[in-house]
C-alpha positions in Angstrom: -0.1 0.2 0.0 1.4 3.5 -1.1 -1.3 5.5 0.6 -5.2 6.3 0.7 -5.9 5.9 -2.7 -4.4 2.2 -2.0 -6.8 1.6 1.0 -9.7 2.8 -1.5 -9.0 1.5 -5.3 -7.0 -1.9 -3.5 -3.7 -3.4 -4.1 -1.8 -2.6 -7.8 1.6 -3.0 -9.2 3.3 0.0 -9.8 6.6 -0.6 -12.5 9.0 1.8 -13.8 10.5 1.3 -18.0 13.6 1.9 -17.3 16.2 2.7 -19.9 17.4 -0.5 -21.6 16.5 -1.4 -24.8 16.6 -5.6 -24.7 13.0 -7.3 -24.2 12.3 -9.2 -21.0 9.5 -11.0 -19.8 10.2 -12.5 -16.2 10.9 -10.1 -13.8 11.5 -10.0 -9.8 9.3 -8.0 -7.8 11.1 -5.4 -5.3 9.5 -5.6 -1.9 9.3 -1.7 -1.4 8.9 0.4 -4.4 12.0 2.6 -5.4 12.3 6.3 -4.1 13.0 7.9 -7.2 12.7 6.8 -11.0 15.2 6.2 -13.3 16.6 8.6 -15.7 16.2 10.9 -12.9 18.9 13.3 -13.1 21.5 13.7 -10.1 24.2 11.5 -8.3 24.5 8.8 -5.8 26.6 8.9 -2.5 27.5 6.9 0.1 27.5 7.7 3.4 29.3 6.1 6.8 27.4 6.5 10.4 27.5 5.0 13.8 24.0 4.8 13.6 21.1 5.3 11.7 19.1 7.6 14.4 15.6 8.7 13.0 16.9 8.2 9.3 15.0 6.3 6.9 14.3 5.6 3.3 13.0 9.0 1.7 14.1 10.9 4.8 15.1 14.1 2.8 18.2 15.6 1.9 19.1 19.5 2.4 21.2 22.1 1.6 21.1 25.3 2.8 17.6 24.8 4.1 16.7 23.3 0.6 15.4 20.4 0.0 17.8 18.4 -2.8 17.2 14.8 -2.4 16.7 12.0 0.0 17.9 8.6 1.5 17.8 5.7 -0.9 18.3 2.7 1.1 20.6 2.0 4.1 22.4 -1.2 5.9 24.1 -2.4 8.5 27.9 -2.6 8.1 29.3 -6.2 7.5 31.1 -5.9 10.7 28.2 -4.4 12.9 30.6 -1.1 13.4 28.4 1.0 11.9 25.6 1.7 9.1 26.2 2.5 5.5 23.6 4.7 3.8 23.2 5.5 -0.1 21.5 9.3 -0.5 20.6 10.7 -4.0 20.7 13.9 -4.5 19.2 15.6 -7.7 20.5 17.5 -10.1 21.6 20.6 -10.6 22.2 20.2 -6.6 24.4 17.6 -6.8 26.8 19.9 -8.3 27.5 21.3 -4.8 28.6 18.4 -3.4 32.6 18.5 -3.0 35.3 16.3 -2.2 35.4 17.9 1.1 31.6 18.2 1.7 30.6 17.3 5.2 27.0 15.8 6.0 25.1 15.8 9.1 22.0 14.4 10.7 19.5 17.1 10.8 17.0 15.2 12.3 14.5 16.4 15.4 16.2 20.0 17.5 19.7 20.0 17.9 20.5 22.2 21.4 23.8 22.3 22.8 25.0 24.1 25.5 28.5 25.0 25.9 31.0 27.8 27.1 29.4 30.2 23.5 25.8 29.3 25.3 22.4 27.7 24.1 22.6 26.7 20.7 19.2 25.6 19.0 19.7 23.7 15.2 16.9 22.8 13.0 16.5 22.3 9.3 12.3 22.2 9.0 9.4 21.1 10.3 9.6 18.1 8.4 12.9 17.0 9.4 11.7 17.4 12.9 8.7 14.9 12.4 11.0 12.3 10.1 14.4 12.8 10.0 16.7 13.9 7.6 19.9 15.0 6.9 21.9 18.0 5.5 25.2 18.8 3.7 27.6 22.0 3.2 31.0 22.7 1.9 33.9 22.8 4.4 34.2 26.1 6.1 38.0 26.6 4.5 37.1 24.9 1.4 38.9 26.5 -1.7 38.7 25.4 -5.4 37.6 21.9 -4.4 36.6 19.4 -7.4 32.7 18.3 -7.6 32.8 14.4 -5.9 32.4 11.6 -8.3 29.4 8.9 -7.9 29.1 7.2 -5.3 31.8 8.7 -3.1 32.0 7.7 0.4 31.7 10.5 3.3 31.0 10.6 6.7 27.7 11.4 8.3 28.1 13.5 11.4 25.8 13.5 14.1 25.8 17.0 14.7 26.5 20.1 12.1 28.9 21.3 14.9 30.5 18.5 14.4 30.6 18.1 11.0 31.8 21.4 10.3 34.8 21.5 12.7 38.1 22.0 11.3 40.0 18.9 10.6 43.5 19.0 11.1 46.2 17.4 9.6 48.4 17.0 12.6 47.4 16.2 16.0 49.5 16.2 19.1 48.1 14.9 22.5 49.0 16.3 26.2 48.1 16.2 29.5 47.2 18.9 31.8 47.1 18.2 35.2 45.3 20.2 37.7 45.3 20.3 41.5 41.7 21.9 41.4 38.4 21.1 40.7 37.5 20.3 37.3 33.1 20.4 37.3 32.1 22.5 34.6 35.0 21.1 32.2 33.6 18.6 29.7 34.9 16.1 27.0 35.1 18.6 23.6 35.9 21.6 25.5 38.2 24.1 23.6 42.0 24.8 24.4 42.4 28.3 23.6 44.9 30.2 23.0 43.9 34.1 23.5 40.6 33.5 21.8 41.8 31.2 19.0 40.7 27.6 19.2 43.8 25.8 19.1 42.4 22.4 20.5 40.0 20.3 22.6 39.3 18.5 25.5 40.0 14.9 24.8 39.6 13.0 28.3 39.4 13.7 31.8 40.9 11.0 34.4 42.3 11.0 37.9 45.7 10.3 39.4 46.4 9.1 42.8 50.5 10.4 44.0 51.2 8.0 46.6 54.4 9.6 47.6 52.4 12.9 48.1 49.2 11.2 49.1 47.2 13.4 47.1 44.8 12.9 44.0 45.3 15.8 41.0 43.0 16.2 37.8 44.8 15.0 34.3 43.1 16.3 31.4 44.1 15.2 27.9 44.1 17.3 25.3 44.2 17.1 21.6 46.5 19.8 20.3 46.4 21.5 17.1 49.9 23.2 16.1 48.6 24.1 12.5 46.6 26.8 14.1 50.1 28.4 14.9 51.0 29.2 12.0 49.0 30.8 8.9 48.9 29.4 5.3 48.1 32.9 3.8 51.7 34.2 5.1 53.2 30.6 3.7 53.6 29.2 7.1 56.2 26.4 8.1 55.2 23.5 5.6 55.2 21.2 8.2 52.4 23.3 9.8 54.2 23.6 12.9 56.3 26.4 14.5 59.6 24.7 14.4 61.4 21.2 13.3 62.1 20.1 16.7 58.7 19.3 18.8 60.4 19.4 22.3 63.0 21.9 22.3 59.8 24.4 20.8 57.6 22.9 23.9 60.5 23.2 26.1 61.0 27.2 25.6 57.5 28.3 25.4 57.4 26.4 28.7 60.8 28.1 29.8 59.1 31.9 28.8 55.9 30.9 31.2 53.4 28.7 29.3 51.1 27.6 30.8 47.7 26.1 30.8 45.0 27.2 33.2 41.0 26.9 33.6 38.6 29.4 33.0 35.2 30.4 32.9 33.4 30.5 29.7 30.2 31.6 30.5 28.8 32.5 34.0 25.5 31.3 33.2 25.7 27.7 32.4 29.6 26.9 34.4 31.0 25.9 31.5 35.3 25.8 31.8 37.8 25.6 29.6 41.3 25.5 29.2 43.0 28.5 28.5 46.9 28.1 27.6 49.0 31.8 27.5 51.8 33.1 28.9 52.4 33.7 32.7 55.7 35.4 33.2 55.7 35.1 37.0 54.6 31.6 37.2 57.1 29.1 38.9 59.8 27.7 36.6 58.6 24.4 35.3 59.2 21.8 32.5 57.6 19.6 30.2 57.5 16.3 31.4 58.3 13.6 28.3 58.5 10.6 30.4 55.0 10.4 30.3 52.8 9.8 27.6 51.2 12.1 26.4 53.7 14.3 27.7 52.7 16.5 30.4 52.4 20.1 30.4 52.8 22.5 33.3 49.6 24.3 35.0 49.0 27.2 37.1 45.8 27.7 39.3 42.7 29.7 38.1 41.9 33.2 39.1 39.6 32.1 41.7 41.5 29.8 42.7 44.5 32.1 43.5 42.0 34.3 45.0 40.7 31.3 47.5 44.3 30.4 48.1 45.3 34.1 48.7 42.1 34.2 51.6 42.8 30.6 52.5 46.8 32.1 53.5 45.1 35.3 55.2 42.9 33.2 57.1 45.6 31.0 58.8 47.7 34.2 59.3 44.6 35.4 61.1 44.2 32.4 63.4 47.9 33.1 64.5 47.0 36.3 66.2 46.6 35.9 70.0 43.1 37.6 69.9 42.1 36.4 73.4 45.5 37.7 75.0 45.1 40.7 73.1 41.8 41.2 74.4 42.5 40.6 77.8 45.2 43.2 77.5 43.1 45.8 75.8 40.0 44.8 78.6 43.2 45.9 81.5 44.6 48.9 79.6 40.9 50.4 79.0 40.1 49.5 83.1 43.3 51.2 84.1 42.2 54.3 81.9 38.8 54.3 83.6 40.4 54.4 86.9 42.6 57.3 85.5 39.6 59.1 84.7 37.6 58.7 87.8 41.1 60.2 89.8 41.2 62.8 87.9 37.7 64.1 88.1 37.6 63.0 91.7 41.2 64.4 93.0 42.8 66.7 89.9 39.5 68.3 88.9 39.0 70.5 92.2 42.3 71.4 92.7 42.4 72.5 88.9 39.3 74.7 89.8 41.1 76.2 92.6 44.2 77.5 90.9 42.5 78.6 87.8 40.1 80.4 90.2 43.7 81.6 92.2 45.2 82.9 88.7 42.0 84.5 87.7 41.9 86.7 90.9 45.8 87.3 90.6 45.2 88.5 86.4 42.2 91.2 87.8 44.9 92.7 90.8 47.4 93.0 88.0 44.7 94.7 85.6 43.7 97.1 88.3 47.1 98.0 88.9 48.2 98.9 85.2 45.1 101.5 84.5 46.4 104.6 83.4 45.1 106.5 86.5 46.8 104.2 89.5 49.8 105.6 91.5 51.8 103.0 90.3 50.8 104.1 86.5 51.8 107.7 87.3 54.7 107.3 90.1 56.2 105.0 86.7 55.5 108.3 84.3 57.5 110.9 86.7 60.3 108.5 86.9 60.5 108.3 83.4 60.4 112.2 82.7 63.3 112.5 85.4 65.4 109.8 83.5 64.5 111.8 80.4 65.9 115.1 82.1 69.2 112.9 83.6 69.6 111.6 80.0 69.5 115.3 78.7 72.3 116.4 81.6 74.3 113.3 80.2 74.3 114.0 76.7 74.8 118.0 77.1 78.0 117.0 79.3 79.2 114.2 76.8 79.2 117.1 74.1 81.0 119.7 75.9 83.7 116.7 76.7 83.9 116.1 73.3 84.5 120.0 72.4 87.0 120.2 75.6 88.8 116.9 76.7 91.2 118.9 78.7 88.7 119.7 81.0 88.7 116.1 82.5 92.0 117.7 84.0 92.0 121.2 84.4 88.2 121.8 85.2 85.6 124.1 83.3 87.2 127.3 83.1 86.1 130.6 85.3 84.1 132.6 82.5 82.7 129.8 81.5 81.0 128.5 84.9 77.7 130.2 84.8 
């Protein structure tokens, strides 16, 4: 049955005329009708996926949200490790399938929560209800030739996974953290000053029997090609230098460290930042481990917590109880002193001030202009003035007649 018409008219046999010219009389019927008739222009491609998901024969294929084809068949892999699907893309849209095209499942609603926040992707209402898949060229695709018919592609679970940059060189490292990694997930980015240069591959735990402490080794995939620019003709090897060990140790000597940072305050997601910390303690790469281990520094929040903890530890060493007792004794002594001043010294001070005021009043009355002392003082000053005038006249006479000191004053000059 192919629809409501079959229910009303009954079963029937359909056929596709085909393109061969040779005549036949016997045919083997198909269990299910073909998805498209022969002679339809387009190309068929093969997709490899881990699971079928919600796809089925007839599920639509989208290119930039336009339906351009459909799933024609699927089967389980011979070793049971995956599913193989055949899809047909109608002309002229089949020319957009290049050698580096990415396919992904567009079934349902793709919701992701990461350091960038909440992301929602969907192709159409039909794909939400019956499933579907989509394709698009690689982000950095440049003049790639069209894919040949029945070319094999990988089918990714999400668009984000499909559109990730596929690096030729992948180096594995371990960042061993001694703080909580709550919020860090597999797939979280490894960031260098805003540029994603890797991703978290695994999160484990490690116990050191010598130090008797646990740590969290985080294994990451590191992409050295992202430190070079193909537009500037970077190293052909895709690395900054030929000697990987010497280069890594040089960067570590210059302060390169890994640090946990918060990517989103809303979600609490963490990511790994790789940057230079000039004041970081000296460290070296541990090439004895596999993968090699790169040194780390505590996160900013962890450093703040450590500083607060150290401050609290120092504060706990201060003998606040003894200081409180000494302060209490000092306050009691000061209180007694104030009481003594109030009861003993204050009355005596008032008497002294009263006597001083009386003396000042008497001195003021004595120095009045009409007082006897003032008049006597004025007369004395006048006598002193006359005496000074006489001495001045004598001095002038002696200056003119110094012989008067021996002979005396002549009689004719005597008055």
